[in-house]
C-alpha positions, 0 to 999 in steps of 0.5 A, spaced: 500 500 500 502 506 498 499 509 505 500 506 511 497 508 517 501 511 523 495 511 528 489 516 529 491 521 533 487 522 540 482 528 538 483 535 541 476 534 544 478 528 548 485 531 550 482 537 552 476 533 556 482 529 560 486 535 561 480 539 564 478 533 568 485 533 571 485 540 573 478 540 575 479 534 580 485 537 583 482 544 584 476 540 587 480 536 591 483 542 594 477 546 595 473 540 598 479 539 603 479 546 605 471 547 606 470 540 609 477 538 613 475 531 611 477 525 606 469 525 604 469 532 602 476 531 599 473 526 594 467 529 593 470 535 591 475 532 586 469 528 583 465 534 582 471 538 580 473 532 575 466 532 572 466 540 571 473 540 568 471 535 563 465 538 561 468 545 560 474 542 556 469 538 552 465 545 550 471 549 549 474 545 544 474 549 537 471 546 531 477 545 526 474 550 521 467 548 522 467 541 519 467 537 525 471 531 522 476 527 526 483 527 523 488 522 523 495 522 522 498 518 516 505 516 514 508 516 507 513 511 504 518 516 504 517 517 512 513 524 512 507 525 516 501 528 514 494 529 517 487 527 513 480 525 515 480 518 518 478 513 513 472 510 514 469 515 519 466 520 513 472 522 510 478 521 505 482 516 503 477 512 498 476 514 491 470 510 487 471 504 491 479 504 491 484 507 495 486 514 492 493 514 492 494 521 491 501 520 488 503 518 495 
């Protein structure tokens, strides 16, 4: 095959949600401990902060040009990496039932 998949990159939305959950969980744990001074308050604060942080990270993700497509990373035979819509997920890679080599 002219194009081999280097691996689909984690979507920016998933990355932002994970980062938001980590930051929110840490802040929530600190706030829970400061307000309740016990383990239960720390755990509840961490859980609430993680949920809120993940939601904020997801909602604030910019939509790449408004297309809403998942992008994957591919590697050409010469070793160069490029990004294109993921094959089989509504975009790119197929042309009239065969692979679109595009000169790669």
